[in-house]
N, C-alpha and C positions, 0 to 999 in steps of 0.2 A: 922855677915859675910854672904857674899852673897854665894846664893846655887848655886851648879854646874850645867853643862850642859853635859848630855850623850854626847858619841863620834857620830861623824858628821857620818849620813845616806848616803848611796851612793846615794839617790835620791836629784834631784835638779831641779829647775825650768826651761823649755825649753827656750831658746835663739834664737830669730829670728832678723832679720835684717828690718826696717822700709824702705821700698822702694818708698812709695807715701804717702802725708800728703792730706789727704781727706777734713776734715772740722772740724772746732772748735766745741765743745759742749759747750754752753754757760750757761748750768743749775748750774754747780758749781761754788765755787768761784775760783777754781784753775784753771779754762778754759783748762779742758783736751780736746785732740783731738782725731778724728778717724784718722786710718793710716791703711794701707795696707801693708804687710810685704812679706818677701821674701819664706814664706810658703803658699803665696795665703791666708791667714788669715786675717781677719779684727779685729782690736785691738781698744779699748778705752785705750788711753796712758796718764799715768799720768807723768808730767815731773819735771824731777828732779831741773830744776830751776824756778818752780813756786814758790808760796810765803811760804809755810811749807818744802819745800825742801827735802833733802834727809830722814828725820824723817818720812814725811807722807808716804813715799813708805815702810818704815821698818814698818810701822805701818798696811800698807795695808797688807802684807805678812804674819806677823805674825799673825793677828785677822783675814783675809780671811784664812788662812791655818790652824787656829785653830776651825774657824767654819768647813770647811770641815772636817775636823778629826772628828768631833762630829757629823757629818751627817747631816748637813745645806747644802744647795746646794750655791756655789758660782761660777763664771765663773771661767773659767781656767785662771789661772796668766802668764806670761810668762815676760822673761826679754827682752828687746826691745833695741838693740841698734840704736841710731839715727846721721845721718850725719846731723850737723846743717844746711848744705845747704840744704837741702830738701825742706826748705820752703822758698827759694827765691824768688818764683813767688808771694808768697801770700801777698794779697794787705794790710792786716792789720797788722799795724805797732805791735800792742800789740802781736799777734801771730809769727811776724817774729823775736821780741825779745825773746819770750818765746823758739822759736826753736836755737835761737844762743845759748842761756844759758843753755841749755839742751844736749849741745854734749856727747856721751858716752851711758851710760847704763841707761834706763828709765825701766817703768813698764807699761805692757799691761793688759789688762783685755779681755777675749775674748768677742767679739761684739755678742748681741743677737739679731737679727733680728726680727723685729715685736713684741717685747715686750713693756711693758710699765707700768707706775708707778701702783706700787700696796699699797692698805691700806685694813685694815678690812672692809671699807666702800664697796670696791670693791666686795671682796667675804670673808666669815668667812675663815680665816686660821685654825680654829681649836685650841681649848685651849692648847695642847700639845707642836704644833708649835710654837705658840706666846709665851708660857711659856719658852720655848728654847732660843727664838731671846732674850726677854727682858733681860733673865741670862745672856746670851753671853755679851751683851752689859752693864750689869752690873759689869760682871767680869772685862772687857776690858775698862771700863770708856768711852765707845762709846756716844759723846755728841750729835751725829747727826744723830739719826734715830726718829725724830720726823713729828707729823701729816705736819708740812709745808715742809718737806724734809724727807721723808721716807727711802729714799735708799734702796727700795725694788722694785723688778721688778716680773710682772707676764708673764712667757714666758714658752708654751707649757702645759698650766693651772699647773704650779708650782712655788713656790715663790722660787726668787733668792735673795740673799745677796750682796749687792755693796757698795764700798765707804766708806772704814774704815779708812782714813787718819786722820781723827780728834780724834781717840780712842788714848790710852795710852798716854793723856796729860801730865803725869809726866816725860817723857822723854825731855821735852822742858826745864826742870830744872837740866839737868844732869852737873855735876861739878864733880871735882876730890874729892873724900870721900862721894861720894852719896851713901845714902842708903835708901831703900823704908821706907814711913812712915807707922804708925800703920793702919791709915784709911786714905781713902779719900775721897772727896764729890761726889756723883752722885746723881742727881735726877731724879727719874723717872716718874715726874707728867708729861710730856709731851710726852713721849716714846708712838710710834703711836701702839704698842701691848699691851697697859697697861689694856685696858677695854676688850681685848680678850682671854687674858692669863688665864691659870689656875694656880694653885699653884706653886710658882718659888721655894717653897724649894722641891718640888717633882723633878723638874729639875735638882737642884743643887744635889739632891742624886743619880740622873742617871748618870750626866755627870761629877760631880768634881773628881771624881777618874782618868778620861780619860787627865786632864789638863795636868799634868805636863808633861808627854811624848808627847801630841801634842804640847806642846809650845816647848819643844826640838827641836823636829823636824823642826817645823817652823821657828825656828830660825836660823838652819843650813842652810835655803834656802835665808836667808837674805846675799847680796852679801857683801863682809867685808868693800869696800868703801863707803856703806851706813850705817855705824854703827858709832856711836859719836865718833871721834879723843880723847876726852877729857880721854877717858880712854887707859890703857897703850896698851892693844892688843884687836883684835874685840871680842876674847874669854871672855874678861872681860866685853865687854860690854854687851855681850851675858847673861853671869852671872848676868848683874843688871837687865835685863828684867826677867830672870827666879827668882829673889830674888822678885821683884815686886808680880808676880803672886802667888809666896810662901806666902806672907805677905797677898796678896788678899783674898786667900780661907782661912788664919788662921782668918781673920776679918769678913768672912762668917756670922757668927750668927747674927752679928750687922746689916750689909747691907742687909741680907735676910729679918730680921723683917721690916726695912724701906720701902722695895719694897714691901712686901707683905702686910703692910699697906696700903700703896698708891692703891696697886691692888684693895684691898677689899673695898675701899673708893671710888673708880669709878666704880665697878661692876653695 
């Protein structure tokens, strides 16, 4: 039986409207773009019409806001309303097609000007921060924070977490009657923070009790239309995500031992 989700909080993500498409950002496979919005802010836009679709946007919100609630730095996430005609003058046909397929509500991440990719080779993040990031990615099944693609930025001397659309991979298998598995495979061997991290069981002891409430709040920030229609209601979809987190935390002794063994072997 799936766990419930607490009552919706008052808070919600800010909503803005895209007013200018600036440039594509070709570092990621989903071809995000830089846009200006009606609040004069600049945002990295994740498109609903990209390959992984709305599930990637849902993962960005759930994992990003969970990370923020646990004290990690994440750029502000906003809902971005996009007119598909905005890129009519864009010469790149791939970008034009993506814009046409993404009319409506998309997800924006505050643009951090002057930031650059961060790895522990750039600067030691410290064992506590490294362990927290490693633990977060183990909890959320984030398969996309490797040495090749760290999805970490250094900005104003602080480490910021970005790009969580590949996390929560279980939701690509949602189907009627879905229930979380007892265990999930997540391999820490290539994680960018593995060598720099302190003991992950210490991070677990500090952070795990805060996950249920933080996940509930994050789930209420996901627009109903982004949730999988295989469930009868948006709240049932939210309950499925919450059930996953309950199962993942219940399985913590097993995967913590695996992560810790990998960490000690790489120190």
